[in-house]
C-alpha positions as a Markdown table, in Angstrom:
| # | Residue | x | y | z |
|---|---|---|---|---|
| 1 | Met | 119.1 | 79.7 | 74.7 |
| 2 | Lys | 115.6 | 79.9 | 76.0 |
| 3 | Lys | 113.9 | 83.2 | 75.3 |
| 4 | Tyr | 111.4 | 84.8 | 77.6 |
| 5 | Ser | 109.2 | 87.6 | 76.4 |
| 6 | Ile | 106.4 | 88.0 | 79.0 |
| 7 | Ala | 106.0 | 91.7 | 79.6 |
| 8 | Ile | 104.9 | 93.3 | 82.9 |
| 9 | Pro | 101.1 | 93.6 | 82.0 |
| 10 | Leu | 101.0 | 89.9 | 81.3 |
| 11 | Phe | 103.2 | 89.2 | 84.2 |
| 12 | Ala | 100.6 | 91.0 | 86.4 |
| 13 | Met | 97.7 | 89.1 | 84.9 |
| 14 | Leu | 99.3 | 85.8 | 86.2 |
| 15 | Leu | 98.6 | 87.1 | 89.7 |
| 16 | Thr | 94.8 | 87.5 | 89.3 |
| 17 | Ala | 94.2 | 83.8 | 89.2 |
| 18 | Cys | 96.0 | 83.1 | 92.4 |
| 19 | Asp | 94.5 | 83.0 | 95.9 |
| 20 | Pro | 96.2 | 85.8 | 97.7 |
| 21 | Thr | 96.7 | 83.7 | 100.8 |
| 22 | Ile | 98.1 | 80.6 | 99.1 |
| 23 | Glu | 101.5 | 80.3 | 97.4 |
| 24 | Glu | 101.4 | 77.6 | 94.7 |
| 25 | Glu | 104.5 | 76.3 | 93.0 |
| 26 | Gly | 105.7 | 78.8 | 90.5 |
| 27 | Ser | 103.2 | 81.5 | 91.5 |
| 28 | Ile | 103.7 | 84.7 | 93.4 |
| 29 | Ala | 103.6 | 84.9 | 97.2 |
| 30 | Ala | 101.2 | 87.4 | 98.9 |
| 31 | Ser | 104.4 | 89.2 | 99.9 |
| 32 | Ile | 108.1 | 88.4 | 99.7 |
| 33 | Thr | 111.0 | 90.2 | 101.3 |
| 34 | Glu | 114.2 | 91.1 | 99.6 |
| 35 | Thr | 116.0 | 88.5 | 101.8 |
| 36 | Asp | 113.6 | 85.8 | 100.9 |
| 37 | Leu | 113.9 | 86.7 | 97.2 |
| 38 | Gln | 117.7 | 86.5 | 97.4 |
| 39 | Ala | 117.5 | 83.1 | 99.1 |
| 40 | Arg | 115.2 | 81.7 | 96.4 |
| 41 | Val | 117.1 | 83.0 | 93.3 |
| 42 | Glu | 120.5 | 81.7 | 92.1 |
| 43 | Leu | 122.1 | 84.0 | 89.6 |
| 44 | Thr | 125.3 | 82.6 | 88.1 |
| 45 | Gln | 127.9 | 84.0 | 85.7 |
| 46 | Thr | 128.5 | 81.1 | 83.3 |
| 47 | Thr | 132.1 | 82.0 | 82.7 |
| 48 | Val | 134.0 | 84.5 | 85.0 |
| 49 | Gly | 134.3 | 87.8 | 83.2 |
| 50 | Gln | 131.8 | 87.1 | 80.4 |
| 51 | Asn | 128.4 | 88.5 | 79.8 |
| 52 | Lys | 126.5 | 85.1 | 80.0 |
| 53 | Phe | 124.4 | 84.2 | 83.0 |
| 54 | Thr | 121.9 | 81.6 | 84.2 |
| 55 | Phe | 119.2 | 82.0 | 86.8 |
| 56 | Ser | 117.1 | 79.5 | 88.7 |
| 57 | Thr | 114.6 | 79.7 | 91.5 |
| 58 | Asn | 113.9 | 77.2 | 94.4 |
| 59 | Pro | 111.1 | 76.9 | 95.3 |
| 60 | Thr | 110.1 | 77.9 | 91.8 |
| 61 | Leu | 109.1 | 81.5 | 91.4 |
| 62 | Thr | 108.4 | 83.6 | 88.4 |
| 63 | Val | 110.9 | 86.5 | 88.3 |
| 64 | Gln | 112.2 | 89.0 | 85.9 |
| 65 | Val | 115.9 | 89.8 | 85.3 |
| 66 | Leu | 116.8 | 93.3 | 84.2 |
| 67 | Asp | 119.9 | 95.2 | 83.3 |
| 68 | Gln | 121.0 | 98.5 | 84.9 |
| 69 | Asp | 119.0 | 100.5 | 82.4 |
| 70 | Gly | 115.8 | 98.6 | 83.3 |
| 71 | Ala | 115.7 | 96.5 | 80.1 |
| 72 | Ile | 114.0 | 93.2 | 80.7 |
| 73 | Leu | 116.4 | 90.4 | 79.8 |
| 74 | Ala | 114.3 | 87.4 | 80.9 |
| 75 | Thr | 111.1 | 86.4 | 82.6 |
| 76 | Gly | 110.5 | 82.9 | 84.1 |
| 77 | Thr | 111.4 | 80.5 | 86.8 |
| 78 | Glu | 114.8 | 79.7 | 85.2 |
| 79 | Gly | 116.7 | 80.5 | 82.1 |
| 80 | Ser | 119.8 | 81.9 | 80.4 |
| 81 | Ile | 120.8 | 85.5 | 79.8 |
| 82 | Ile | 123.3 | 87.2 | 77.4 |
| 83 | Gly | 123.8 | 90.8 | 78.5 |
| 84 | Thr | 124.7 | 93.5 | 76.0 |
| 85 | Pro | 127.3 | 96.2 | 76.7 |
| 86 | Pro | 127.7 | 98.2 | 78.8 |
| 87 | Leu | 126.5 | 95.7 | 81.5 |
| 88 | Thr | 127.2 | 96.8 | 85.0 |
| 89 | Ser | 124.5 | 95.2 | 87.1 |
| 90 | Leu | 121.6 | 92.7 | 87.1 |
| 91 | Thr | 118.4 | 93.2 | 89.0 |
| 92 | Val | 116.0 | 90.4 | 89.9 |
| 93 | Arg | 112.5 | 91.4 | 90.7 |
| 94 | Val | 109.1 | 89.8 | 91.5 |
| 95 | Met | 105.6 | 91.3 | 91.6 |
| 96 | Asn | 103.7 | 90.6 | 94.8 |
| 97 | Gln | 100.0 | 89.9 | 94.7 |
| 98 | Asp | 99.2 | 93.4 | 96.0 |
| 99 | Gly | 101.1 | 94.9 | 93.0 |
| 100 | Ser | 104.2 | 95.9 | 94.9 |
| 101 | Ile | 107.6 | 95.0 | 93.7 |
| 102 | Thr | 110.4 | 93.3 | 95.6 |
| 103 | Ser | 113.9 | 93.3 | 94.0 |
| 104 | Phe | 117.6 | 92.9 | 94.6 |
| 105 | Ser | 120.6 | 93.9 | 92.4 |
| 106 | Asn | 124.0 | 92.5 | 91.9 |
| 107 | Asp | 126.9 | 94.3 | 90.4 |
| 108 | Val | 128.7 | 92.4 | 87.6 |
| 109 | Thr | 132.1 | 92.7 | 86.1 |
| 110 | Ile | 132.5 | 92.1 | 82.4 |
| 111 | Ser | 135.9 | 91.8 | 80.8 |
| 112 | Glu | 134.9 | 90.0 | 77.7 |
| 113 | Tyr | 131.6 | 90.3 | 75.7 |
| 114 | Val | 130.6 | 87.3 | 73.6 |
| 115 | Asp | 127.7 | 86.7 | 71.2 |
| 116 | Val | 126.9 | 90.4 | 71.1 |
| 117 | Pro | 124.9 | 91.6 | 68.1 |
| 118 | Ser | 127.2 | 93.2 | 65.5 |
| 119 | Ile | 125.3 | 96.5 | 65.6 |
| 120 | Tyr | 127.0 | 97.3 | 68.9 |
| 121 | Glu | 130.5 | 97.2 | 67.4 |
| 122 | Gly | 129.1 | 98.7 | 64.2 |
| 123 | Leu | 127.9 | 101.9 | 65.9 |
| 124 | Phe | 130.2 | 102.2 | 68.9 |
| 125 | Gly | 133.5 | 100.4 | 67.9 |
| 126 | Pro | 135.2 | 97.2 | 69.1 |
| 127 | Glu | 135.6 | 98.6 | 72.6 |
| 128 | Tyr | 131.8 | 99.2 | 72.9 |
| 129 | Asn | 132.5 | 102.7 | 74.1 |
| 130 | Ser | 132.2 | 105.7 | 71.8 |
| 131 | Val | 133.0 | 106.5 | 68.1 |
| 132 | Thr | 133.2 | 109.9 | 66.4 |
| 133 | Trp | 131.8 | 109.8 | 62.9 |
| 134 | Val | 132.9 | 112.3 | 60.1 |
| 135 | Trp | 132.1 | 112.5 | 56.4 |
| 136 | Asp | 133.6 | 109.7 | 54.4 |
| 137 | Thr | 135.9 | 111.6 | 52.1 |
| 138 | Asp | 137.1 | 108.3 | 50.7 |
| 139 | Ala | 133.7 | 107.2 | 49.4 |
| 140 | Ser | 133.7 | 107.0 | 45.6 |
| 141 | Asn | 130.1 | 108.1 | 45.4 |
| 142 | Gly | 130.4 | 111.2 | 47.5 |
| 143 | Leu | 129.4 | 112.2 | 50.9 |
| 144 | Trp | 125.7 | 113.1 | 50.5 |
| 145 | Gly | 123.1 | 113.0 | 47.8 |
| 146 | Asn | 120.1 | 111.1 | 46.4 |
| 147 | Gly | 119.4 | 107.9 | 44.6 |
| 148 | Ala | 116.9 | 105.1 | 44.3 |
| 149 | Tyr | 115.0 | 104.0 | 47.4 |
| 150 | Met | 115.6 | 100.3 | 48.3 |
| 151 | Glu | 118.0 | 100.0 | 45.3 |
| 152 | Ser | 121.0 | 102.4 | 45.5 |
| 153 | Thr | 123.6 | 101.7 | 48.1 |
| 154 | Gly | 124.7 | 105.4 | 48.3 |
| 155 | Pro | 124.4 | 108.7 | 46.5 |
| 156 | Glu | 123.8 | 107.9 | 42.8 |
| 157 | Trp | 121.6 | 110.4 | 40.9 |
| 158 | Trp | 123.2 | 113.4 | 42.5 |
| 159 | Gln | 126.4 | 113.3 | 44.5 |
| 160 | Val | 127.9 | 115.9 | 46.7 |
| 161 | Gln | 131.7 | 115.6 | 47.0 |
| 162 | Ala | 134.0 | 116.9 | 49.7 |
| 163 | Thr | 134.7 | 120.0 | 47.7 |
| 164 | Asp | 131.1 | 121.0 | 47.8 |
| 165 | Ile | 129.8 | 119.8 | 51.1 |
| 166 | Asp | 130.6 | 123.1 | 53.0 |
| 167 | Gln | 128.5 | 125.1 | 50.5 |
| 168 | Gln | 125.5 | 122.7 | 50.8 |
| 169 | Cys | 125.6 | 122.8 | 54.6 |
| 170 | Thr | 125.9 | 126.6 | 54.7 |
| 171 | Glu | 123.0 | 127.1 | 52.2 |
| 172 | Lys | 120.8 | 124.8 | 54.2 |
| 173 | Gly | 121.6 | 126.5 | 57.5 |
| 174 | Tyr | 123.9 | 123.8 | 58.9 |
| 175 | Ala | 127.3 | 125.4 | 58.4 |
| 176 | Lys | 128.8 | 123.5 | 61.3 |
| 177 | Asp | 127.9 | 120.2 | 59.6 |
| 178 | Gly | 130.4 | 120.8 | 56.8 |
| 179 | Leu | 133.7 | 119.0 | 56.0 |
| 180 | Glu | 135.0 | 119.5 | 59.5 |
| 181 | Gly | 131.7 | 118.4 | 61.1 |
| 182 | Trp | 131.5 | 115.4 | 63.4 |
| 183 | Met | 129.1 | 113.4 | 65.6 |
| 184 | Thr | 130.0 | 111.2 | 68.5 |
| 185 | Phe | 128.0 | 108.1 | 69.4 |
| 186 | Thr | 128.5 | 106.9 | 73.1 |
| 187 | Leu | 127.1 | 103.6 | 74.1 |
| 188 | Ala | 126.4 | 104.5 | 77.7 |
| 189 | Gly | 123.0 | 106.2 | 77.4 |
| 190 | Lys | 123.1 | 105.8 | 73.6 |
| 191 | Lys | 124.0 | 109.4 | 73.4 |
| 192 | Val | 124.9 | 111.6 | 70.4 |
| 193 | Glu | 126.8 | 114.8 | 70.4 |
| 194 | Thr | 127.3 | 116.9 | 67.2 |
| 195 | Ser | 129.7 | 119.6 | 66.0 |
| 196 | Arg | 126.7 | 122.0 | 65.7 |
| 197 | Gly | 126.3 | 121.8 | 69.5 |
| 198 | Gln | 123.1 | 119.7 | 69.6 |
| 199 | Ser | 122.9 | 116.4 | 71.5 |
| 200 | Gly | 120.4 | 113.6 | 71.7 |
| 201 | Thr | 120.1 | 109.9 | 71.7 |
| 202 | Ile | 119.9 | 107.0 | 69.2 |
| 203 | Ala | 117.9 | 103.8 | 69.0 |
| 204 | Trp | 117.9 | 101.0 | 66.5 |
| 205 | Asp | 115.5 | 98.4 | 65.3 |
| 206 | Leu | 117.0 | 95.6 | 63.3 |
| 207 | Ser | 113.6 | 94.0 | 62.6 |
| 208 | Ala | 112.5 | 97.1 | 60.7 |
| 209 | Val | 114.0 | 96.1 | 57.4 |
| 210 | Ala | 112.7 | 97.9 | 54.3 |
| 211 | Lys | 114.0 | 95.3 | 51.8 |
| 212 | Glu | 115.9 | 92.2 | 52.5 |
| 213 | Gly | 119.5 | 92.5 | 51.3 |
| 214 | Trp | 119.3 | 96.3 | 51.0 |
| 215 | Asp | 119.2 | 97.5 | 54.6 |
| 216 | Gln | 119.9 | 96.2 | 58.1 |
| 217 | Gly | 117.1 | 97.9 | 60.0 |
| 218 | Thr | 116.5 | 101.5 | 61.2 |
| 219 | Leu | 118.5 | 104.0 | 63.2 |
| 220 | Thr | 116.4 | 106.7 | 64.9 |
| 221 | Phe | 117.7 | 110.0 | 66.3 |
| 222 | Thr | 115.9 | 111.9 | 69.1 |
| 223 | Gly | 116.8 | 115.4 | 70.0 |
| 224 | Thr | 119.2 | 115.9 | 67.1 |
| 225 | Ile | 120.0 | 114.7 | 63.6 |
| 226 | Pro | 123.2 | 113.4 | 61.9 |
| 227 | Leu | 125.4 | 115.6 | 59.8 |
| 228 | Leu | 123.2 | 117.4 | 57.3 |
| 229 | Gly | 120.3 | 115.0 | 58.2 |
| 230 | Leu | 117.9 | 116.6 | 55.8 |
| 231 | Val | 115.5 | 115.1 | 53.2 |
| 232 | Lys | 113.9 | 116.9 | 50.3 |
| 233 | Met | 110.2 | 117.2 | 50.8 |
| 234 | Gly | 108.7 | 118.3 | 47.4 |
| 235 | Asp | 109.2 | 117.7 | 43.7 |
| 236 | Thr | 109.1 | 121.2 | 42.4 |
| 237 | Asp | 111.1 | 123.1 | 45.1 |
| 238 | Asp | 114.2 | 122.7 | 47.2 |
| 239 | Thr | 112.4 | 122.5 | 50.6 |
| 240 | Phe | 114.4 | 120.2 | 53.0 |
| 241 | Ala | 113.3 | 119.1 | 56.5 |
| 242 | Pro | 115.2 | 117.4 | 59.3 |
| 243 | Gln | 115.1 | 113.6 | 59.1 |
| 244 | Tyr | 115.1 | 111.5 | 62.3 |
| 245 | Glu | 114.7 | 107.9 | 61.1 |
| 246 | Tyr | 117.2 | 106.3 | 58.8 |
| 247 | His | 117.8 | 102.9 | 57.2 |
| 248 | Ile | 121.2 | 101.4 | 58.1 |
| 249 | Leu | 122.9 | 100.2 | 54.9 |
| 250 | Glu | 126.3 | 99.6 | 56.5 |
| 251 | Ala | 127.6 | 99.8 | 60.1 |
| 252 | Asp | 130.9 | 97.9 | 60.5 |
| 253 | Gly | 132.7 | 100.0 | 63.1 |
| 254 | Glu | 134.6 | 102.0 | 60.5 |
| 255 | His | 131.9 | 103.0 | 58.0 |
| 256 | Leu | 128.3 | 104.1 | 58.5 |
| 257 | Lys | 126.0 | 104.4 | 55.5 |
| 258 | Leu | 122.5 | 105.7 | 56.0 |
| 259 | Ala | 119.5 | 106.3 | 53.8 |
| 260 | Ala | 116.1 | 107.8 | 54.1 |
| 261 | Pro | 113.2 | 108.1 | 51.6 |
| 262 | Lys | 111.5 | 111.2 | 50.5 |
| 263 | Pro | 108.0 | 111.1 | 52.0 |
| 264 | Gly | 105.8 | 108.7 | 50.1 |
| 265 | Ala | 108.6 | 107.1 | 48.1 |
| 266 | Gly | 108.3 | 103.4 | 47.2 |
| 267 | Asp | 110.8 | 101.1 | 45.5 |
| 268 | Trp | 112.9 | 103.1 | 43.0 |
| 269 | Gly | 111.5 | 106.3 | 44.4 |
| 270 | Glu | 113.7 | 109.1 | 45.6 |
| 271 | Ala | 115.9 | 108.6 | 48.7 |
| 272 | Trp | 118.8 | 110.4 | 50.3 |
| 273 | Phe | 122.1 | 108.9 | 51.4 |
| 274 | Trp | 124.9 | 109.7 | 53.8 |
| 275 | Asn | 128.4 | 108.3 | 53.9 |
| 276 | Phe | 130.4 | 108.5 | 57.2 |
| 277 | Lys | 133.6 | 107.0 | 58.5 |
| 278 | Thr | 135.3 | 106.9 | 61.9 |
| 279 | Arg | 137.6 | 109.8 | 62.8 |
| 280 | Lys | 141.1 | 108.4 | 63.3 |
């Protein structure tokens, strides 16, 4: 599959070299109507019901294809697209030489997702919908605790078991994060709701790997934190602070293991760990 990564600023720069009264092959017209754009762009679902598409332009025209959330899937005169869930529509747009945008949108129906990054199922389940996460009371190394940054795969040096998690949460001011606590991840909007009444969003970056073979990238919370999402700040006191960015150690749709370093920690430094499982 061809990949296209031209962002809007670069997309706009292409226009400055064009004579605004002349449309060269592959360039942008001085102005194009929605009807003209639809006539020049062919958007095809490769297999009915699947999330794969191709697009082409005739005469050639540089366009962008976006999903319903505004994420740019491709830029170019032709190419292939693999949409990620939940995909409900595709928008094709072109920037005119005066800086205005012409676009059209097509609703799409997806009954089968193929070649989707595993993180989608890992966080939101096999139906790519929503999953409620609770403390993993089956984990042999506890629910929460600390260990070695970029080395431990869960709580190791100090482990809080199910019998003690309520006390830890209450002492730290997060009583509703205890053994009966929960957090629900919903793919639509990438939303998070928690048992403490807070809500927010999540985002992931699978390129932000701390150490190859240890983590899968980062998971960042905005507006809230996961259950007892606190990290110890100092060496000589018990000051804990909310943590918003985590390393993903495991996310398989049934288990979610997260880690976060104490500020300034390097390899083998102190980190904190969380073990969650899906609520059945």
